[in-house]
PQR file with spaces between the fields and no chain letter, atoms N, CA, C, O and H, PARSE charges and radii, in Angstrom:
ATOM       1  N    MET     1     -22.611    1.433    7.810 -0.4000 1.5000
ATOM       2  CA   MET     1     -23.225    1.965    6.573 -0.0000 2.0000
ATOM       3  C    MET     1     -22.374    2.026    5.804  0.5500 1.7000
ATOM       4  O    MET     1     -21.335    2.437    6.322 -0.5500 1.4000
ATOM       5  N    SER     2     -22.248    1.680    4.145 -0.4000 1.5000
ATOM       6  CA   SER     2     -21.362    2.182    3.369 -0.0000 2.0000
ATOM       7  C    SER     2     -22.136    3.247    2.456  0.5500 1.7000
ATOM       8  O    SER     2     -23.285    3.409    2.045 -0.5500 1.4000
ATOM       9  H    SER     2     -23.092    1.346    3.724  0.4000 1.0000
ATOM      10  N    ALA     3     -20.949    3.856    2.361 -0.4000 1.5000
ATOM      11  CA   ALA     3     -21.350    5.025    1.011 -0.0000 2.0000
ATOM      12  C    ALA     3     -20.946    4.525   -0.281  0.5500 1.7000
ATOM      13  O    ALA     3     -19.750    4.252   -0.382 -0.5500 1.4000
ATOM      14  H    ALA     3     -20.015    3.724    2.695  0.4000 1.0000
ATOM      15  N    ILE     4     -21.630    4.358   -1.222 -0.4000 1.5000
ATOM      16  CA   ILE     4     -21.193    3.752   -2.423 -0.0000 2.0000
ATOM      17  C    ILE     4     -20.882    4.890   -3.155  0.5500 1.7000
ATOM      18  O    ILE     4     -21.554    5.874   -2.845 -0.5500 1.4000
ATOM      19  H    ILE     4     -22.602    4.580   -1.140  0.4000 1.0000
ATOM      20  N    ARG     5     -20.018    5.054   -4.083 -0.4000 1.5000
ATOM      21  CA   ARG     5     -19.230    6.420   -4.433 -0.0000 2.0000
ATOM      22  C    ARG     5     -19.416    6.019   -6.007  0.5500 1.7000
ATOM      23  O    ARG     5     -18.785    5.099   -6.528 -0.5500 1.4000
ATOM      24  H    ARG     5     -19.473    4.255   -4.336  0.4000 1.0000
ATOM      25  N    LYS     6     -20.575    7.008   -6.841 -0.4000 1.5000
ATOM      26  CA   LYS     6     -20.821    6.675   -8.271 -0.0000 2.0000
ATOM      27  C    LYS     6     -19.282    7.951   -8.948  0.5500 1.7000
ATOM      28  O    LYS     6     -18.833    9.027   -8.553 -0.5500 1.4000
ATOM      29  H    LYS     6     -21.088    7.755   -6.418  0.4000 1.0000
ATOM      30  N    THR     7     -19.024    7.170   -9.901 -0.4000 1.5000
ATOM      31  CA   THR     7     -17.666    7.717  -10.462 -0.0000 2.0000
ATOM      32  C    THR     7     -18.432    7.876  -12.095  0.5500 1.7000
ATOM      33  O    THR     7     -18.866    6.901  -12.709 -0.5500 1.4000
ATOM      34  H    THR     7     -19.389    6.296  -10.221  0.4000 1.0000
ATOM      35  N    LEU     8     -18.473    9.058  -12.523 -0.4000 1.5000
ATOM      36  CA   LEU     8     -19.324    8.910  -14.146 -0.0000 2.0000
ATOM      37  C    LEU     8     -18.168    8.273  -14.752  0.5500 1.7000
ATOM      38  O    LEU     8     -17.082    8.104  -14.197 -0.5500 1.4000
ATOM      39  H    LEU     8     -18.121    9.850  -12.024  0.4000 1.0000
ATOM      40  N    GLU     9     -18.573    7.838  -16.260 -0.4000 1.5000
ATOM      41  CA   GLU     9     -17.659    7.144  -17.232 -0.0000 2.0000
ATOM      42  C    GLU     9     -16.573    8.065  -17.381  0.5500 1.7000
ATOM      43  O    GLU     9     -15.427    7.780  -17.031 -0.5500 1.4000
ATOM      44  H    GLU     9     -19.455    7.976  -16.710  0.4000 1.0000
ATOM      45  N    GLN    10     -17.020    9.569  -18.078 -0.4000 1.5000
ATOM      46  CA   GLN    10     -16.212   10.571  -18.739 -0.0000 2.0000
ATOM      47  C    GLN    10     -14.999   10.434  -17.898  0.5500 1.7000
ATOM      48  O    GLN    10     -13.883   10.476  -18.417 -0.5500 1.4000
ATOM      49  H    GLN    10     -17.950    9.801  -18.362  0.4000 1.0000
ATOM      50  N    HIS    11     -15.230   10.206  -16.118 -0.4000 1.5000
ATOM      51  CA   HIS    11     -14.203   10.768  -15.468 -0.0000 2.0000
ATOM      52  C    HIS    11     -12.980    9.822  -15.000  0.5500 1.7000
ATOM      53  O    HIS    11     -12.132   10.183  -14.184 -0.5500 1.4000
ATOM      54  H    HIS    11     -16.136   10.172  -15.696  0.4000 1.0000
ATOM      55  N    VAL    12     -13.014    8.413  -15.707 -0.4000 1.5000
ATOM      56  CA   VAL    12     -12.277    7.100  -15.610 -0.0000 2.0000
ATOM      57  C    VAL    12     -10.922    7.415  -16.089  0.5500 1.7000
ATOM      58  O    VAL    12     -10.695    7.686  -17.268 -0.5500 1.4000
ATOM      59  H    VAL    12     -13.703    8.120  -16.370  0.4000 1.0000
ATOM      60  N    GLU    13     -10.073    7.380  -15.219 -0.4000 1.5000
ATOM      61  CA   GLU    13      -8.899    7.230  -15.934 -0.0000 2.0000
ATOM      62  C    GLU    13      -7.627    6.227  -14.803  0.5500 1.7000
ATOM      63  O    GLU    13      -7.567    6.183  -13.575 -0.5500 1.4000
ATOM      64  H    GLU    13     -10.258    7.160  -14.262  0.4000 1.0000
ATOM      65  N    ILE    14      -6.858    5.615  -15.741 -0.4000 1.5000
ATOM      66  CA   ILE    14      -6.275    4.438  -15.196 -0.0000 2.0000
ATOM      67  C    ILE    14      -4.808    5.285  -15.610  0.5500 1.7000
ATOM      68  O    ILE    14      -4.760    5.918  -16.664 -0.5500 1.4000
ATOM      69  H    ILE    14      -6.907    5.651  -16.739  0.4000 1.0000
ATOM      70  N    PRO    15      -3.694    5.230  -14.720 -0.5600 1.5000
ATOM      71  CA   PRO    15      -2.782    5.310  -15.364  0.2800 2.0000
ATOM      72  C    PRO    15      -1.695    4.542  -15.780  0.5500 1.7000
ATOM      73  O    PRO    15      -1.116    3.789  -14.998 -0.5500 1.4000
ATOM      74  N    GLY    16      -1.325    4.690  -17.110 -0.4000 1.5000
ATOM      75  CA   GLY    16      -0.595    3.426  -17.388 -0.0000 2.0000
ATOM      76  C    GLY    16      -1.310    2.320  -18.558  0.5500 1.7000
ATOM      77  O    GLY    16      -0.691    1.456  -19.178 -0.5500 1.4000
ATOM      78  H    GLY    16      -1.796    5.302  -17.745  0.4000 1.0000
ATOM      79  N    ILE    17      -2.652    2.596  -18.645 -0.4000 1.5000
ATOM      80  CA   ILE    17      -3.252    1.990  -19.312 -0.0000 2.0000
ATOM      81  C    ILE    17      -4.410    2.633  -20.637  0.5500 1.7000
ATOM      82  O    ILE    17      -4.784    3.804  -20.564 -0.5500 1.4000
ATOM      83  H    ILE    17      -3.155    3.298  -18.141  0.4000 1.0000
ATOM      84  N    CYS    18      -4.660    2.156  -21.243 -0.4000 1.5000
ATOM      85  CA   CYS    18      -5.436    3.188  -22.516 -0.0000 2.0000
ATOM      86  C    CYS    18      -6.806    3.333  -22.078  0.5500 1.7000
ATOM      87  O    CYS    18      -7.295    4.450  -21.906 -0.5500 1.4000
ATOM      88  H    CYS    18      -4.356    1.205  -21.302  0.4000 1.0000
ATOM      89  N    PHE    19      -7.632    1.964  -21.835 -0.4000 1.5000
ATOM      90  CA   PHE    19      -8.576    1.829  -21.234 -0.0000 2.0000
ATOM      91  C    PHE    19      -9.771    2.558  -22.052  0.5500 1.7000
ATOM      92  O    PHE    19     -10.840    2.733  -21.468 -0.5500 1.4000
ATOM      93  H    PHE    19      -7.235    1.057  -21.974  0.4000 1.0000
ATOM      94  N    ILE    20      -9.581    3.058  -23.620 -0.4000 1.5000
ATOM      95  CA   ILE    20     -10.885    3.104  -24.192 -0.0000 2.0000
ATOM      96  C    ILE    20     -11.628    2.372  -24.248  0.5500 1.7000
ATOM      97  O    ILE    20     -11.210    1.225  -24.096 -0.5500 1.4000
ATOM      98  H    ILE    20      -8.712    2.916  -24.095  0.4000 1.0000
ATOM      99  N    ARG    21     -12.954    2.517  -24.461 -0.4000 1.5000
ATOM     100  CA   ARG    21     -13.961    1.569  -24.660 -0.0000 2.0000
ATOM     101  C    ARG    21     -14.469    1.458  -26.068  0.5500 1.7000
ATOM     102  O    ARG    21     -14.601    2.447  -26.789 -0.5500 1.4000
ATOM     103  H    ARG    21     -13.293    3.450  -24.586  0.4000 1.0000
ATOM     104  N    LYS    22     -14.740    0.279  -26.429 -0.4000 1.5000
ATOM     105  CA   LYS    22     -15.024   -0.131  -27.554 -0.0000 2.0000
ATOM     106  C    LYS    22     -16.190    0.295  -27.936  0.5500 1.7000
ATOM     107  O    LYS    22     -17.083    0.397  -27.095 -0.5500 1.4000
ATOM     108  H    LYS    22     -14.633   -0.524  -25.844  0.4000 1.0000
ATOM     109  N    PRO    23     -16.422    0.635  -29.299 -0.5600 1.5000
ATOM     110  CA   PRO    23     -17.517    1.548  -29.741  0.2800 2.0000
ATOM     111  C    PRO    23     -19.277    0.644  -29.664  0.5500 1.7000
ATOM     112  O    PRO    23     -20.381    1.154  -29.471 -0.5500 1.4000
ATOM     113  N    ASP    24     -18.975   -0.555  -29.861 -0.4000 1.5000
ATOM     114  CA   ASP    24     -20.121   -1.163  -29.599 -0.0000 2.0000
ATOM     115  C    ASP    24     -20.360   -2.286  -28.890  0.5500 1.7000
ATOM     116  O    ASP    24     -21.052   -3.266  -29.168 -0.5500 1.4000
ATOM     117  H    ASP    24     -18.078   -0.969  -30.018  0.4000 1.0000
ATOM     118  N    GLY    25     -19.430   -1.919  -27.538 -0.4000 1.5000
ATOM     119  CA   GLY    25     -19.930   -2.863  -26.416 -0.0000 2.0000
ATOM     120  C    GLY    25     -19.206   -2.211  -25.089  0.5500 1.7000
ATOM     121  O    GLY    25     -18.780   -1.073  -24.889 -0.5500 1.4000
ATOM     122  H    GLY    25     -18.868   -1.123  -27.312  0.4000 1.0000
ATOM     123  N    ALA    26     -19.232   -3.224  -24.379 -0.4000 1.5000
ATOM     124  CA   ALA    26     -18.231   -2.393  -22.982 -0.0000 2.0000
ATOM     125  C    ALA    26     -16.824   -2.870  -22.562  0.5500 1.7000
ATOM     126  O    ALA    26     -16.199   -2.582  -21.542 -0.5500 1.4000
ATOM     127  H    ALA    26     -19.577   -4.148  -24.541  0.4000 1.0000
ATOM     128  N    MET    27     -16.556   -3.482  -23.352 -0.4000 1.5000
ATOM     129  CA   MET    27     -15.087   -3.958  -23.518 -0.0000 2.0000
ATOM     130  C    MET    27     -13.936   -2.505  -23.464  0.5500 1.7000
ATOM     131  O    MET    27     -14.096   -1.383  -23.944 -0.5500 1.4000
ATOM     132  H    MET    27     -17.063   -3.717  -24.181  0.4000 1.0000
ATOM     133  N    ARG    28     -12.768   -3.082  -22.678 -0.4000 1.5000
ATOM     134  CA   ARG    28     -12.164   -1.422  -22.734 -0.0000 2.0000
ATOM     135  C    ARG    28     -10.879   -1.822  -23.311  0.5500 1.7000
ATOM     136  O    ARG    28     -10.796   -3.048  -23.382 -0.5500 1.4000
ATOM     137  H    ARG    28     -12.639   -3.993  -22.288  0.4000 1.0000
ATOM     138  N    CYS    29      -9.673   -1.094  -23.821 -0.4000 1.5000
ATOM     139  CA   CYS    29      -8.530   -1.475  -24.368 -0.0000 2.0000
ATOM     140  C    CYS    29      -7.543   -1.784  -23.003  0.5500 1.7000
ATOM     141  O    CYS    29      -7.645   -1.256  -21.896 -0.5500 1.4000
ATOM     142  H    CYS    29      -9.740   -0.098  -23.763  0.4000 1.0000
ATOM     143  N    THR    30      -6.416   -2.959  -23.514 -0.4000 1.5000
ATOM     144  CA   THR    30      -5.875   -3.533  -22.208 -0.0000 2.0000
ATOM     145  C    THR    30      -4.327   -3.065  -22.440  0.5500 1.7000
ATOM     146  O    THR    30      -3.400   -3.441  -21.723 -0.5500 1.4000
ATOM     147  H    THR    30      -6.334   -3.388  -24.413  0.4000 1.0000
ATOM     148  N    LEU    31      -4.226   -2.392  -23.292 -0.4000 1.5000
ATOM     149  CA   LEU    31      -2.605   -2.042  -23.946 -0.0000 2.0000
ATOM     150  C    LEU    31      -2.350   -0.958  -22.746  0.5500 1.7000
ATOM     151  O    LEU    31      -3.201   -0.478  -21.997 -0.5500 1.4000
ATOM     152  H    LEU    31      -4.979   -2.086  -23.874  0.4000 1.0000
ATOM     153  N    GLN    32      -0.851   -0.689  -22.772 -0.4000 1.5000
ATOM     154  CA   GLN    32      -0.291    0.335  -22.303 -0.0000 2.0000
ATOM     155  C    GLN    32      -0.820    1.764  -22.811  0.5500 1.7000
ATOM     156  O    GLN    32      -1.531    1.978  -23.793 -0.5500 1.4000
ATOM     157  H    GLN    32      -0.160   -1.079  -23.380  0.4000 1.0000
ATOM     158  N    ALA    33      -0.330    2.625  -21.958 -0.4000 1.5000
ATOM     159  CA   ALA    33      -0.757    3.675  -22.798 -0.0000 2.0000
ATOM     160  C    ALA    33       0.214    4.291  -23.408  0.5500 1.7000
ATOM     161  O    ALA    33       1.369    4.170  -22.999 -0.5500 1.4000
ATOM     162  H    ALA    33       0.248    2.451  -21.161  0.4000 1.0000
ATOM     163  N    GLY    34      -0.170    5.233  -24.742 -0.4000 1.5000
ATOM     164  CA   GLY    34       0.964    5.630  -25.460 -0.0000 2.0000
ATOM     165  C    GLY    34       1.276    4.536  -27.122  0.5500 1.7000
ATOM     166  O    GLY    34       1.918    4.903  -28.106 -0.5500 1.4000
ATOM     167  H    GLY    34      -1.108    5.331  -25.074  0.4000 1.0000
ATOM     168  N    TYR    35       0.752    3.534  -26.974 -0.4000 1.5000
ATOM     169  CA   TYR    35       1.180    2.439  -27.749 -0.0000 2.0000
ATOM     170  C    TYR    35       0.478    2.636  -29.101  0.5500 1.7000
ATOM     171  O    TYR    35      -0.547    3.315  -29.157 -0.5500 1.4000
ATOM     172  H    TYR    35       0.230    3.236  -26.175  0.4000 1.0000
ATOM     173  N    GLY    36       0.885    2.192  -29.941 -0.4000 1.5000
ATOM     174  CA   GLY    36       0.295    2.564  -31.224 -0.0000 2.0000
ATOM     175  C    GLY    36      -0.242    1.351  -32.416  0.5500 1.7000
ATOM     176  O    GLY    36       0.360    0.281  -32.504 -0.5500 1.4000
ATOM     177  H    GLY    36       1.718    1.640  -29.896  0.4000 1.0000
ATOM     178  N    GLY    37      -1.129    1.590  -33.069 -0.4000 1.5000
ATOM     179  CA   GLY    37      -1.556    0.962  -33.379 -0.0000 2.0000
ATOM     180  C    GLY    37      -3.354    0.577  -33.104  0.5500 1.7000
ATOM     181  O    GLY    37      -4.002    1.472  -32.562 -0.5500 1.4000
ATOM     182  H    GLY    37      -1.618    2.459  -32.998  0.4000 1.0000
ATOM     183  N    GLU    38      -3.948   -0.469  -33.407 -0.4000 1.5000
ATOM     184  CA   GLU    38      -5.526   -0.800  -32.883 -0.0000 2.0000
ATOM     185  C    GLU    38      -5.741   -1.394  -31.755  0.5500 1.7000
ATOM     186  O    GLU    38      -5.273   -2.510  -31.532 -0.5500 1.4000
ATOM     187  H    GLU    38      -3.422   -1.196  -33.848  0.4000 1.0000
ATOM     188  N    HIS    39      -6.780   -0.465  -30.528 -0.4000 1.5000
ATOM     189  CA   HIS    39      -6.800   -1.300  -29.456 -0.0000 2.0000
ATOM     190  C    HIS    39      -7.206   -2.767  -29.413  0.5500 1.7000
ATOM     191  O    HIS    39      -7.678   -3.447  -30.324 -0.5500 1.4000
ATOM     192  H    HIS    39      -7.160    0.442  -30.709  0.4000 1.0000
ATOM     193  N    ARG    40      -6.979   -3.039  -28.412 -0.4000 1.5000
ATOM     194  CA   ARG    40      -6.889   -4.530  -27.867 -0.0000 2.0000
ATOM     195  C    ARG    40      -7.419   -4.538  -26.616  0.5500 1.7000
ATOM     196  O    ARG    40      -7.116   -3.701  -25.766 -0.5500 1.4000
ATOM     197  H    ARG    40      -6.596   -2.487  -27.672  0.4000 1.0000
ATOM     198  N    HIS    41      -8.415   -5.685  -26.391 -0.4000 1.5000
ATOM     199  CA   HIS    41      -8.743   -6.562  -24.762 -0.0000 2.0000
ATOM     200  C    HIS    41      -8.343   -7.535  -25.178  0.5500 1.7000
ATOM     201  O    HIS    41      -8.608   -8.013  -26.281 -0.5500 1.4000
ATOM     202  H    HIS    41      -8.661   -6.365  -27.082  0.4000 1.0000
ATOM     203  N    PHE    42      -7.444   -8.101  -24.125 -0.4000 1.5000
ATOM     204  CA   PHE    42      -6.703   -9.674  -24.033 -0.0000 2.0000
ATOM     205  C    PHE    42      -7.474  -10.617  -23.826  0.5500 1.7000
ATOM     206  O    PHE    42      -7.290  -11.775  -24.200 -0.5500 1.4000
ATOM     207  H    PHE    42      -7.227   -7.713  -23.229  0.4000 1.0000
ATOM     208  N    TYR    43      -8.498  -10.158  -23.151 -0.4000 1.5000
ATOM     209  CA   TYR    43      -9.336  -11.170  -21.730 -0.0000 2.0000
ATOM     210  C    TYR    43     -10.760  -11.936  -22.681  0.5500 1.7000
ATOM     211  O    TYR    43     -11.519  -12.820  -22.284 -0.5500 1.4000
ATOM     212  H    TYR    43      -8.647   -9.217  -22.847  0.4000 1.0000
ATOM     213  N    SER    44     -10.756  -11.356  -23.774 -0.4000 1.5000
ATOM     214  CA   SER    44     -11.788  -11.361  -24.642 -0.0000 2.0000
ATOM     215  C    SER    44     -11.603  -12.759  -26.200  0.5500 1.7000
ATOM     216  O    SER    44     -10.528  -12.854  -26.792 -0.5500 1.4000
ATOM     217  H    SER    44     -10.140  -10.638  -24.096  0.4000 1.0000
ATOM     218  N    GLY    45     -12.416  -13.353  -26.454 -0.4000 1.5000
ATOM     219  CA   GLY    45     -12.548  -13.808  -27.973 -0.0000 2.0000
ATOM     220  C    GLY    45     -12.259  -15.106  -27.327  0.5500 1.7000
ATOM     221  O    GLY    45     -12.138  -15.454  -26.152 -0.5500 1.4000
ATOM     222  H    GLY    45     -13.290  -13.276  -25.973  0.4000 1.0000
ATOM     223  N    GLU    46     -12.173  -15.825  -28.676 -0.4000 1.5000
ATOM     224  CA   GLU    46     -12.083  -17.455  -28.528 -0.0000 2.0000
ATOM     225  C    GLU    46     -10.787  -17.853  -27.441  0.5500 1.7000
ATOM     226  O    GLU    46      -9.976  -17.069  -26.949 -0.5500 1.4000
ATOM     227  H    GLU    46     -12.271  -15.543  -29.631  0.4000 1.0000
ATOM     228  N    LEU    47     -10.896  -19.516  -27.223 -0.4000 1.5000
ATOM     229  CA   LEU    47     -10.006  -19.666  -26.563 -0.0000 2.0000
ATOM     230  C    LEU    47      -9.360  -20.696  -27.232  0.5500 1.7000
ATOM     231  O    LEU    47      -9.972  -21.760  -27.150 -0.5500 1.4000
ATOM     232  H    LEU    47     -11.555  -20.153  -27.622  0.4000 1.0000
ATOM     233  N    ARG    48      -7.951  -20.750  -28.099 -0.4000 1.5000
ATOM     234  CA   ARG    48      -6.669  -21.268  -28.181 -0.0000 2.0000
ATOM     235  C    ARG    48      -5.796  -21.821  -27.396  0.5500 1.7000
ATOM     236  O    ARG    48      -5.245  -21.104  -26.561 -0.5500 1.4000
ATOM     237  H    ARG    48      -7.454  -19.885  -28.166  0.4000 1.0000
ATOM     238  N    ASN    49      -5.501  -23.069  -27.471 -0.4000 1.5000
ATOM     239  CA   ASN    49      -4.313  -23.967  -26.463 -0.0000 2.0000
ATOM     240  C    ASN    49      -4.385  -23.054  -25.402  0.5500 1.7000
ATOM     241  O    ASN    49      -3.446  -22.303  -25.139 -0.5500 1.4000
ATOM     242  H    ASN    49      -5.949  -23.652  -28.149  0.4000 1.0000
ATOM     243  N    GLY    50      -5.522  -23.072  -24.726 -0.4000 1.5000
ATOM     244  CA   GLY    50      -5.727  -22.677  -23.295 -0.0000 2.0000
ATOM     245  C    GLY    50      -5.426  -21.285  -23.373  0.5500 1.7000
ATOM     246  O    GLY    50      -4.841  -20.996  -22.328 -0.5500 1.4000
ATOM     247  H    GLY    50      -6.284  -23.682  -24.939  0.4000 1.0000
ATOM     248  N    VAL    51      -5.567  -20.067  -24.264 -0.4000 1.5000
ATOM     249  CA   VAL    51      -5.238  -18.747  -24.025 -0.0000 2.0000
ATOM     250  C    VAL    51      -6.177  -17.843  -24.945  0.5500 1.7000
ATOM     251  O    VAL    51      -6.222  -17.947  -26.170 -0.5500 1.4000
ATOM     252  H    VAL    51      -6.042  -20.301  -25.112  0.4000 1.0000
ATOM     253  N    ARG    52      -6.874  -16.998  -24.232 -0.4000 1.5000
ATOM     254  CA   ARG    52      -7.752  -16.525  -25.089 -0.0000 2.0000
ATOM     255  C    ARG    52      -7.006  -15.698  -26.585  0.5500 1.7000
ATOM     256  O    ARG    52      -5.801  -15.451  -26.637 -0.5500 1.4000
ATOM     257  H    ARG    52      -6.837  -16.913  -23.236  0.4000 1.0000
ATOM     258  N    THR    53      -7.697  -15.458  -27.388 -0.4000 1.5000
ATOM     259  CA   THR    53      -7.348  -14.697  -28.800 -0.0000 2.0000
ATOM     260  C    THR    53      -7.181  -13.145  -28.453  0.5500 1.7000
ATOM     261  O    THR    53      -6.315  -12.426  -28.951 -0.5500 1.4000
ATOM     262  H    THR    53      -8.676  -15.659  -27.346  0.4000 1.0000
ATOM     263  N    GLY    54      -8.091  -12.762  -27.572 -0.4000 1.5000
ATOM     264  CA   GLY    54      -8.119  -10.978  -27.535 -0.0000 2.0000
ATOM     265  C    GLY    54      -9.204  -10.897  -28.659  0.5500 1.7000
ATOM     266  O    GLY    54      -9.668  -11.744  -29.423 -0.5500 1.4000
ATOM     267  H    GLY    54      -8.795  -13.346  -27.168  0.4000 1.0000
ATOM     268  N    THR    55      -9.489   -9.249  -28.432 -0.4000 1.5000
ATOM     269  CA   THR    55     -10.811   -8.909  -29.478 -0.0000 2.0000
ATOM     270  C    THR    55      -9.911   -7.442  -29.880  0.5500 1.7000
ATOM     271  O    THR    55      -9.109   -6.955  -29.083 -0.5500 1.4000
ATOM     272  H    THR    55      -9.113   -8.561  -27.812  0.4000 1.0000
ATOM     273  N    SER    56     -10.141   -6.955  -30.994 -0.4000 1.5000
ATOM     274  CA   SER    56      -9.423   -5.513  -31.331 -0.0000 2.0000
ATOM     275  C    SER    56     -10.397   -4.794  -32.089  0.5500 1.7000
ATOM     276  O    SER    56     -11.415   -5.368  -32.475 -0.5500 1.4000
ATOM     277  H    SER    56     -10.792   -7.351  -31.641  0.4000 1.0000
ATOM     278  N    TRP    57     -10.207   -3.745  -32.305 -0.4000 1.5000
ATOM     279  CA   TRP    57     -10.765   -2.707  -33.047 -0.0000 2.0000
ATOM     280  C    TRP    57      -9.826   -1.059  -33.430  0.5500 1.7000
ATOM     281  O    TRP    57      -9.001   -0.513  -32.698 -0.5500 1.4000
ATOM     282  H    TRP    57      -9.380   -3.279  -31.992  0.4000 1.0000
ATOM     283  N    PRO    58     -10.166   -0.735  -34.380 -0.5600 1.5000
ATOM     284  CA   PRO    58      -9.470    0.386  -34.786  0.2800 2.0000
ATOM     285  C    PRO    58      -9.405    1.541  -34.143  0.5500 1.7000
ATOM     286  O    PRO    58     -10.394    1.712  -33.430 -0.5500 1.4000
ATOM     287  N    ARG    59      -8.626    2.409  -34.114 -0.4000 1.5000
ATOM     288  CA   ARG    59      -8.569    3.616  -33.490 -0.0000 2.0000
ATOM     289  C    ARG    59      -9.198    4.742  -34.042  0.5500 1.7000
ATOM     290  O    ARG    59      -9.063    4.983  -35.242 -0.5500 1.4000
ATOM     291  H    ARG    59      -7.823    2.270  -34.694  0.4000 1.0000
ATOM     292  N    ARG    60      -9.854    5.444  -33.323 -0.4000 1.5000
ATOM     293  CA   ARG    60     -10.898    6.451  -34.285 -0.0000 2.0000
ATOM     294  C    ARG    60      -9.994    7.851  -33.940  0.5500 1.7000
ATOM     295  O    ARG    60      -9.032    7.940  -33.177 -0.5500 1.4000
ATOM     296  H    ARG    60      -9.963    5.248  -32.349  0.4000 1.0000
ATOM     297  N    PRO    61     -10.537    8.758  -34.641 -0.5600 1.5000
ATOM     298  CA   PRO    61      -9.774    9.797  -34.544  0.2800 2.0000
ATOM     299  C    PRO    61     -10.172   10.662  -33.138  0.5500 1.7000
ATOM     300  O    PRO    61     -11.370   10.790  -32.880 -0.5500 1.4000
ATOM     301  N    GLY    62      -9.140   11.267  -32.213 -0.4000 1.5000
ATOM     302  CA   GLY    62      -9.744   11.981  -31.647 -0.0000 2.0000
ATOM     303  C    GLY    62     -10.007   11.220  -30.029  0.5500 1.7000
ATOM     304  O    GLY    62     -10.313   11.671  -28.925 -0.5500 1.4000
ATOM     305  H    GLY    62      -8.167   11.164  -32.421  0.4000 1.0000
ATOM     306  N    GLY    63      -9.696    9.793  -30.588 -0.4000 1.5000
ATOM     307  CA   GLY    63      -9.799    8.866  -29.607 -0.0000 2.0000
ATOM     308  C    GLY    63      -8.598    9.024  -28.274  0.5500 1.7000
ATOM     309  O    GLY    63      -7.396    9.020  -28.538 -0.5500 1.4000
ATOM     310  H    GLY    63      -9.448    9.427  -31.485  0.4000 1.0000
ATOM     311  N    LYS    64      -9.081    9.150  -26.930 -0.4000 1.5000
ATOM     312  CA   LYS    64      -8.385    9.273  -25.934 -0.0000 2.0000
ATOM     313  C    LYS    64      -8.794    8.923  -24.371  0.5500 1.7000
ATOM     314  O    LYS    64      -9.964    8.681  -24.074 -0.5500 1.4000
ATOM     315  H    LYS    64     -10.058    9.153  -26.716  0.4000 1.0000
ATOM     316  N    GLN    65      -7.938    8.919  -23.592 -0.4000 1.5000
ATOM     317  CA   GLN    65      -9.030    8.281  -22.136 -0.0000 2.0000
ATOM     318  C    GLN    65      -9.480    9.554  -21.582  0.5500 1.7000
ATOM     319  O    GLN    65      -8.918   10.642  -21.705 -0.5500 1.4000
ATOM     320  H    GLN    65      -6.988    9.116  -23.833  0.4000 1.0000
ATOM     321  N    ALA    66     -10.751    9.243  -20.849 -0.4000 1.5000
ATOM     322  CA   ALA    66     -10.987   10.075  -20.537 -0.0000 2.0000
ATOM     323  C    ALA    66     -10.678   10.679  -18.966  0.5500 1.7000
ATOM     324  O    ALA    66     -10.501   10.055  -17.920 -0.5500 1.4000
ATOM     325  H    ALA    66     -11.208    8.359  -20.750  0.4000 1.0000
ATOM     326  N    GLY    67     -10.682   11.806  -19.168 -0.4000 1.5000
ATOM     327  CA   GLY    67      -9.864   12.196  -17.815 -0.0000 2.0000
ATOM     328  C    GLY    67     -10.286   13.701  -17.392  0.5500 1.7000
ATOM     329  O    GLY    67      -9.794   14.222  -16.390 -0.5500 1.4000
ATOM     330  H    GLY    67     -10.825   12.313  -20.018  0.4000 1.0000
């Protein structure tokens, strides 16, 4: 029997990655921690020349990785 461990969303922390959720969806920022500018998810968006264009959204006041 395997135990399924539940982790509440507000306790998720990945050292070295921003990981802040996009307000209207499930995507999370894939940039390194401590960067400046907009949040960005590189593994989404349309495909151009075989590469995803990514999705970005503005920073919001008080936004920080939960921990």
